mmCIF file of the N, C-alpha and C atoms, coordinates in Angstrom:
data_MODEL
# 
_entry.id   MODEL 
# 
loop_
_atom_site.group_PDB 
_atom_site.id 
_atom_site.type_symbol 
_atom_site.label_atom_id 
_atom_site.label_alt_id 
_atom_site.label_comp_id 
_atom_site.label_asym_id 
_atom_site.label_entity_id 
_atom_site.label_seq_id 
_atom_site.pdbx_PDB_ins_code 
_atom_site.Cartn_x 
_atom_site.Cartn_y 
_atom_site.Cartn_z 
_atom_site.occupancy 
_atom_site.B_iso_or_equiv 
_atom_site.pdbx_formal_charge 
_atom_site.auth_seq_id 
_atom_site.auth_comp_id 
_atom_site.auth_asym_id 
_atom_site.auth_atom_id 
_atom_site.pdbx_PDB_model_num 
ATOM 1   N N  . UNK A 1 1  ? -35.029 -24.026 78.570 1.00 0.00 ? 1  UNK A N  1 
ATOM 2   C CA . UNK A 1 1  ? -35.536 -24.176 77.218 1.00 0.00 ? 1  UNK A CA 1 
ATOM 3   C C  . UNK A 1 1  ? -35.156 -22.978 76.355 1.00 0.00 ? 1  UNK A C  1 
ATOM 4   N N  . UNK A 1 2  ? -35.178 -21.784 76.929 1.00 0.00 ? 2  UNK A N  1 
ATOM 5   C CA . UNK A 1 2  ? -34.828 -20.598 76.146 1.00 0.00 ? 2  UNK A CA 1 
ATOM 6   C C  . UNK A 1 2  ? -33.349 -20.606 75.773 1.00 0.00 ? 2  UNK A C  1 
ATOM 7   N N  . UNK A 1 3  ? -32.502 -21.202 76.643 1.00 0.00 ? 3  UNK A N  1 
ATOM 8   C CA . UNK A 1 3  ? -31.080 -21.322 76.293 1.00 0.00 ? 3  UNK A CA 1 
ATOM 9   C C  . UNK A 1 3  ? -30.892 -22.244 75.107 1.00 0.00 ? 3  UNK A C  1 
ATOM 10  N N  . UNK A 1 4  ? -31.713 -23.297 75.044 1.00 0.00 ? 4  UNK A N  1 
ATOM 11  C CA . UNK A 1 4  ? -31.637 -24.240 73.932 1.00 0.00 ? 4  UNK A CA 1 
ATOM 12  C C  . UNK A 1 4  ? -32.014 -23.560 72.613 1.00 0.00 ? 4  UNK A C  1 
ATOM 13  N N  . UNK A 1 5  ? -33.103 -22.793 72.631 1.00 0.00 ? 5  UNK A N  1 
ATOM 14  C CA . UNK A 1 5  ? -33.548 -22.082 71.432 1.00 0.00 ? 5  UNK A CA 1 
ATOM 15  C C  . UNK A 1 5  ? -32.524 -21.030 71.030 1.00 0.00 ? 5  UNK A C  1 
ATOM 16  N N  . UNK A 1 6  ? -31.941 -20.358 72.003 1.00 0.00 ? 6  UNK A N  1 
ATOM 17  C CA . UNK A 1 6  ? -30.907 -19.356 71.711 1.00 0.00 ? 6  UNK A CA 1 
ATOM 18  C C  . UNK A 1 6  ? -29.690 -20.010 71.066 1.00 0.00 ? 6  UNK A C  1 
ATOM 19  N N  . UNK A 1 7  ? -29.334 -21.180 71.532 1.00 0.00 ? 7  UNK A N  1 
ATOM 20  C CA . UNK A 1 7  ? -28.197 -21.895 70.942 1.00 0.00 ? 7  UNK A CA 1 
ATOM 21  C C  . UNK A 1 7  ? -28.511 -22.333 69.512 1.00 0.00 ? 7  UNK A C  1 
ATOM 22  N N  . UNK A 1 8  ? -29.741 -22.786 69.262 1.00 0.00 ? 8  UNK A N  1 
ATOM 23  C CA . UNK A 1 8  ? -30.137 -23.154 67.900 1.00 0.00 ? 8  UNK A CA 1 
ATOM 24  C C  . UNK A 1 8  ? -30.075 -21.944 66.973 1.00 0.00 ? 8  UNK A C  1 
ATOM 25  N N  . UNK A 1 9  ? -30.526 -20.800 67.459 1.00 0.00 ? 9  UNK A N  1 
ATOM 26  C CA . UNK A 1 9  ? -30.454 -19.582 66.643 1.00 0.00 ? 9  UNK A CA 1 
ATOM 27  C C  . UNK A 1 9  ? -29.010 -19.182 66.389 1.00 0.00 ? 9  UNK A C  1 
ATOM 28  N N  . UNK A 1 10 ? -28.168 -19.306 67.402 1.00 0.00 ? 10 UNK A N  1 
ATOM 29  C CA . UNK A 1 10 ? -26.763 -18.931 67.246 1.00 0.00 ? 10 UNK A CA 1 
ATOM 30  C C  . UNK A 1 10 ? -26.080 -19.790 66.197 1.00 0.00 ? 10 UNK A C  1 
ATOM 31  N N  . UNK A 1 11 ? -26.456 -21.046 66.119 1.00 0.00 ? 11 UNK A N  1 
ATOM 32  C CA . UNK A 1 11 ? -25.840 -21.967 65.164 1.00 0.00 ? 11 UNK A CA 1 
ATOM 33  C C  . UNK A 1 11 ? -26.564 -22.001 63.810 1.00 0.00 ? 11 UNK A C  1 
ATOM 34  N N  . UNK A 1 12 ? -27.546 -21.116 63.618 1.00 0.00 ? 12 UNK A N  1 
ATOM 35  C CA . UNK A 1 12 ? -28.295 -20.998 62.363 1.00 0.00 ? 12 UNK A CA 1 
ATOM 36  C C  . UNK A 1 12 ? -29.014 -22.286 61.985 1.00 0.00 ? 12 UNK A C  1 
ATOM 37  N N  . UNK A 1 13 ? -29.478 -23.029 62.971 1.00 0.00 ? 13 UNK A N  1 
ATOM 38  C CA . UNK A 1 13 ? -30.172 -24.286 62.712 1.00 0.00 ? 13 UNK A CA 1 
ATOM 39  C C  . UNK A 1 13 ? -31.478 -24.040 61.969 1.00 0.00 ? 13 UNK A C  1 
ATOM 40  N N  . UNK A 1 14 ? -32.198 -22.974 62.340 1.00 0.00 ? 14 UNK A N  1 
ATOM 41  C CA . UNK A 1 14 ? -33.480 -22.703 61.698 1.00 0.00 ? 14 UNK A CA 1 
ATOM 42  C C  . UNK A 1 14 ? -33.298 -22.355 60.223 1.00 0.00 ? 14 UNK A C  1 
ATOM 43  N N  . UNK A 1 15 ? -32.272 -21.597 59.899 1.00 0.00 ? 15 UNK A N  1 
ATOM 44  C CA . UNK A 1 15 ? -32.007 -21.243 58.508 1.00 0.00 ? 15 UNK A CA 1 
ATOM 45  C C  . UNK A 1 15 ? -31.633 -22.477 57.698 1.00 0.00 ? 15 UNK A C  1 
ATOM 46  N N  . UNK A 1 16 ? -30.788 -23.316 58.250 1.00 0.00 ? 16 UNK A N  1 
ATOM 47  C CA . UNK A 1 16 ? -30.375 -24.533 57.552 1.00 0.00 ? 16 UNK A CA 1 
ATOM 48  C C  . UNK A 1 16 ? -31.571 -25.467 57.356 1.00 0.00 ? 16 UNK A C  1 
ATOM 49  N N  . UNK A 1 17 ? -32.415 -25.584 58.371 1.00 0.00 ? 17 UNK A N  1 
ATOM 50  C CA . UNK A 1 17 ? -33.608 -26.423 58.243 1.00 0.00 ? 17 UNK A CA 1 
ATOM 51  C C  . UNK A 1 17 ? -34.532 -25.873 57.158 1.00 0.00 ? 17 UNK A C  1 
ATOM 52  N N  . UNK A 1 18 ? -34.649 -24.570 57.073 1.00 0.00 ? 18 UNK A N  1 
ATOM 53  C CA . UNK A 1 18 ? -35.464 -23.958 56.025 1.00 0.00 ? 18 UNK A CA 1 
ATOM 54  C C  . UNK A 1 18 ? -34.910 -24.224 54.639 1.00 0.00 ? 18 UNK A C  1 
ATOM 55  N N  . UNK A 1 19 ? -33.602 -24.141 54.506 1.00 0.00 ? 19 UNK A N  1 
ATOM 56  C CA . UNK A 1 19 ? -32.975 -24.412 53.215 1.00 0.00 ? 19 UNK A CA 1 
ATOM 57  C C  . UNK A 1 19 ? -33.190 -25.872 52.816 1.00 0.00 ? 19 UNK A C  1 
ATOM 58  N N  . UNK A 1 20 ? -33.026 -26.794 53.758 1.00 0.00 ? 20 UNK A N  1 
ATOM 59  C CA . UNK A 1 20 ? -33.274 -28.206 53.474 1.00 0.00 ? 20 UNK A CA 1 
ATOM 60  C C  . UNK A 1 20 ? -34.728 -28.436 53.069 1.00 0.00 ? 20 UNK A C  1 
ATOM 61  N N  . UNK A 1 21 ? -35.660 -27.767 53.721 1.00 0.00 ? 21 UNK A N  1 
ATOM 62  C CA . UNK A 1 21 ? -37.078 -27.926 53.390 1.00 0.00 ? 21 UNK A CA 1 
ATOM 63  C C  . UNK A 1 21 ? -37.357 -27.426 51.978 1.00 0.00 ? 21 UNK A C  1 
ATOM 64  N N  . UNK A 1 22 ? -36.797 -26.280 51.614 1.00 0.00 ? 22 UNK A N  1 
ATOM 65  C CA . UNK A 1 22 ? -37.015 -25.730 50.273 1.00 0.00 ? 22 UNK A CA 1 
ATOM 66  C C  . UNK A 1 22 ? -36.392 -26.626 49.215 1.00 0.00 ? 22 UNK A C  1 
ATOM 67  N N  . UNK A 1 23 ? -35.193 -27.110 49.451 1.00 0.00 ? 23 UNK A N  1 
ATOM 68  C CA . UNK A 1 23 ? -34.540 -27.987 48.482 1.00 0.00 ? 23 UNK A CA 1 
ATOM 69  C C  . UNK A 1 23 ? -35.303 -29.298 48.350 1.00 0.00 ? 23 UNK A C  1 
ATOM 70  N N  . UNK A 1 24 ? -35.779 -29.836 49.453 1.00 0.00 ? 24 UNK A N  1 
ATOM 71  C CA . UNK A 1 24 ? -36.581 -31.060 49.402 1.00 0.00 ? 24 UNK A CA 1 
ATOM 72  C C  . UNK A 1 24 ? -37.862 -30.860 48.621 1.00 0.00 ? 24 UNK A C  1 
ATOM 73  N N  . UNK A 1 25 ? -38.520 -29.714 48.814 1.00 0.00 ? 25 UNK A N  1 
ATOM 74  C CA . UNK A 1 25 ? -39.741 -29.410 48.072 1.00 0.00 ? 25 UNK A CA 1 
ATOM 75  C C  . UNK A 1 25 ? -39.439 -29.291 46.584 1.00 0.00 ? 25 UNK A C  1 
ATOM 76  N N  . UNK A 1 26 ? -38.330 -28.620 46.245 1.00 0.00 ? 26 UNK A N  1 
ATOM 77  C CA . UNK A 1 26 ? -37.959 -28.471 44.837 1.00 0.00 ? 26 UNK A CA 1 
ATOM 78  C C  . UNK A 1 26 ? -37.667 -29.826 44.205 1.00 0.00 ? 26 UNK A C  1 
ATOM 79  N N  . UNK A 1 27 ? -36.964 -30.692 44.901 1.00 0.00 ? 27 UNK A N  1 
ATOM 80  C CA . UNK A 1 27 ? -36.673 -32.024 44.365 1.00 0.00 ? 27 UNK A CA 1 
ATOM 81  C C  . UNK A 1 27 ? -37.948 -32.828 44.170 1.00 0.00 ? 27 UNK A C  1 
ATOM 82  N N  . UNK A 1 28 ? -38.900 -32.693 45.077 1.00 0.00 ? 28 UNK A N  1 
ATOM 83  C CA . UNK A 1 28 ? -40.174 -33.395 44.936 1.00 0.00 ? 28 UNK A CA 1 
ATOM 84  C C  . UNK A 1 28 ? -40.937 -32.881 43.715 1.00 0.00 ? 28 UNK A C  1 
ATOM 85  N N  . UNK A 1 29 ? -40.879 -31.578 43.466 1.00 0.00 ? 29 UNK A N  1 
ATOM 86  C CA . UNK A 1 29 ? -41.549 -31.016 42.295 1.00 0.00 ? 29 UNK A CA 1 
ATOM 87  C C  . UNK A 1 29 ? -40.907 -31.512 41.008 1.00 0.00 ? 29 UNK A C  1 
ATOM 88  N N  . UNK A 1 30 ? -39.589 -31.545 40.959 1.00 0.00 ? 30 UNK A N  1 
ATOM 89  C CA . UNK A 1 30 ? -38.877 -32.025 39.769 1.00 0.00 ? 30 UNK A CA 1 
ATOM 90  C C  . UNK A 1 30 ? -39.157 -33.508 39.552 1.00 0.00 ? 30 UNK A C  1 
ATOM 91  N N  . UNK A 1 31 ? -39.175 -34.292 40.621 1.00 0.00 ? 31 UNK A N  1 
ATOM 92  C CA . UNK A 1 31 ? -39.459 -35.719 40.501 1.00 0.00 ? 31 UNK A CA 1 
ATOM 93  C C  . UNK A 1 31 ? -40.870 -35.944 39.969 1.00 0.00 ? 31 UNK A C  1 
ATOM 94  N N  . UNK A 1 32 ? -41.831 -35.177 40.438 1.00 0.00 ? 32 UNK A N  1 
ATOM 95  C CA . UNK A 1 32 ? -43.200 -35.289 39.939 1.00 0.00 ? 32 UNK A CA 1 
ATOM 96  C C  . UNK A 1 32 ? -43.299 -34.906 38.477 1.00 0.00 ? 32 UNK A C  1 
ATOM 97  N N  . UNK A 1 33 ? -42.582 -33.871 38.076 1.00 0.00 ? 33 UNK A N  1 
ATOM 98  C CA . UNK A 1 33 ? -42.575 -33.447 36.687 1.00 0.00 ? 33 UNK A CA 1 
ATOM 99  C C  . UNK A 1 33 ? -41.948 -34.514 35.797 1.00 0.00 ? 33 UNK A C  1 
ATOM 100 N N  . UNK A 1 34 ? -40.830 -35.068 36.237 1.00 0.00 ? 34 UNK A N  1 
ATOM 101 C CA . UNK A 1 34 ? -40.178 -36.120 35.461 1.00 0.00 ? 34 UNK A CA 1 
ATOM 102 C C  . UNK A 1 34 ? -41.048 -37.369 35.370 1.00 0.00 ? 34 UNK A C  1 
ATOM 103 N N  . UNK A 1 35 ? -41.723 -37.699 36.452 1.00 0.00 ? 35 UNK A N  1 
ATOM 104 C CA . UNK A 1 35 ? -42.603 -38.854 36.446 1.00 0.00 ? 35 UNK A CA 1 
ATOM 105 C C  . UNK A 1 35 ? -43.728 -38.667 35.437 1.00 0.00 ? 35 UNK A C  1 
ATOM 106 N N  . UNK A 1 36 ? -44.303 -37.480 35.412 1.00 0.00 ? 36 UNK A N  1 
ATOM 107 C CA . UNK A 1 36 ? -45.384 -37.191 34.472 1.00 0.00 ? 36 UNK A CA 1 
ATOM 108 C C  . UNK A 1 36 ? -44.894 -37.240 33.031 1.00 0.00 ? 36 UNK A C  1 
ATOM 109 N N  . UNK A 1 37 ? -43.727 -36.662 32.781 1.00 0.00 ? 37 UNK A N  1 
ATOM 110 C CA . UNK A 1 37 ? -43.223 -36.637 31.409 1.00 0.00 ? 37 UNK A CA 1 
ATOM 111 C C  . UNK A 1 37 ? -42.791 -38.025 30.945 1.00 0.00 ? 37 UNK A C  1 
ATOM 112 N N  . UNK A 1 38 ? -42.249 -38.834 31.839 1.00 0.00 ? 38 UNK A N  1 
ATOM 113 C CA . UNK A 1 38 ? -41.863 -40.185 31.475 1.00 0.00 ? 38 UNK A CA 1 
ATOM 114 C C  . UNK A 1 38 ? -43.100 -41.038 31.172 1.00 0.00 ? 38 UNK A C  1 
ATOM 115 N N  . UNK A 1 39 ? -44.149 -40.874 31.943 1.00 0.00 ? 39 UNK A N  1 
ATOM 116 C CA . UNK A 1 39 ? -45.390 -41.632 31.728 1.00 0.00 ? 39 UNK A CA 1 
ATOM 117 C C  . UNK A 1 39 ? -45.996 -41.233 30.388 1.00 0.00 ? 39 UNK A C  1 
ATOM 118 N N  . UNK A 1 40 ? -45.935 -39.960 30.042 1.00 0.00 ? 40 UNK A N  1 
ATOM 119 C CA . UNK A 1 40 ? -46.494 -39.506 28.764 1.00 0.00 ? 40 UNK A CA 1 
ATOM 120 C C  . UNK A 1 40 ? -45.621 -39.978 27.613 1.00 0.00 ? 40 UNK A C  1 
ATOM 121 N N  . UNK A 1 41 ? -44.321 -40.016 27.806 1.00 0.00 ? 41 UNK A N  1 
ATOM 122 C CA . UNK A 1 41 ? -43.410 -40.396 26.722 1.00 0.00 ? 41 UNK A CA 1 
ATOM 123 C C  . UNK A 1 41 ? -43.489 -41.879 26.407 1.00 0.00 ? 41 UNK A C  1 
ATOM 124 N N  . UNK A 1 42 ? -43.546 -42.711 27.422 1.00 0.00 ? 42 UNK A N  1 
ATOM 125 C CA . UNK A 1 42 ? -43.529 -44.156 27.220 1.00 0.00 ? 42 UNK A CA 1 
ATOM 126 C C  . UNK A 1 42 ? -44.916 -44.771 27.204 1.00 0.00 ? 42 UNK A C  1 
ATOM 127 N N  . UNK A 1 43 ? -45.928 -43.969 27.297 1.00 0.00 ? 43 UNK A N  1 
ATOM 128 C CA . UNK A 1 43 ? -47.287 -44.484 27.350 1.00 0.00 ? 43 UNK A CA 1 
ATOM 129 C C  . UNK A 1 43 ? -47.624 -44.871 28.766 1.00 0.00 ? 43 UNK A C  1 
ATOM 130 N N  . UNK A 1 44 ? -48.836 -44.662 29.110 1.00 0.00 ? 44 UNK A N  1 
ATOM 131 C CA . UNK A 1 44 ? -49.247 -44.917 30.482 1.00 0.00 ? 44 UNK A CA 1 
ATOM 132 C C  . UNK A 1 44 ? -49.733 -46.355 30.599 1.00 0.00 ? 44 UNK A C  1 
ATOM 133 N N  . UNK A 1 45 ? -48.881 -47.239 31.105 1.00 0.00 ? 45 UNK A N  1 
ATOM 134 C CA . UNK A 1 45 ? -49.233 -48.654 31.257 1.00 0.00 ? 45 UNK A CA 1 
ATOM 135 C C  . UNK A 1 45 ? -49.918 -48.910 32.583 1.00 0.00 ? 45 UNK A C  1 
ATOM 136 N N  . UNK A 1 46 ? -49.596 -48.118 33.574 1.00 0.00 ? 46 UNK A N  1 
ATOM 137 C CA . UNK A 1 46 ? -50.223 -48.242 34.888 1.00 0.00 ? 46 UNK A CA 1 
ATOM 138 C C  . UNK A 1 46 ? -51.299 -47.180 35.020 1.00 0.00 ? 46 UNK A C  1 
ATOM 139 N N  . UNK A 1 47 ? -52.021 -47.205 36.100 1.00 0.00 ? 47 UNK A N  1 
ATOM 140 C CA . UNK A 1 47 ? -53.027 -46.163 36.326 1.00 0.00 ? 47 UNK A CA 1 
ATOM 141 C C  . UNK A 1 47 ? -52.330 -44.825 36.498 1.00 0.00 ? 47 UNK A C  1 
ATOM 142 N N  . UNK A 1 48 ? -52.652 -43.884 35.668 1.00 0.00 ? 48 UNK A N  1 
ATOM 143 C CA . UNK A 1 48 ? -52.019 -42.560 35.721 1.00 0.00 ? 48 UNK A CA 1 
ATOM 144 C C  . UNK A 1 48 ? -52.942 -41.556 36.314 1.00 0.00 ? 48 UNK A C  1 
# 
């Protein structure tokens, strides 16, 4: 098991996974912001 973790570290898997997590979080924040602004711009027809 330690060889597996060492190989993941050697290939920078943890760093890449962290970058993907941060980018995914940022995209979710932007999507939420756009959703809120679109609902305010076009009027809230559904439950907001």
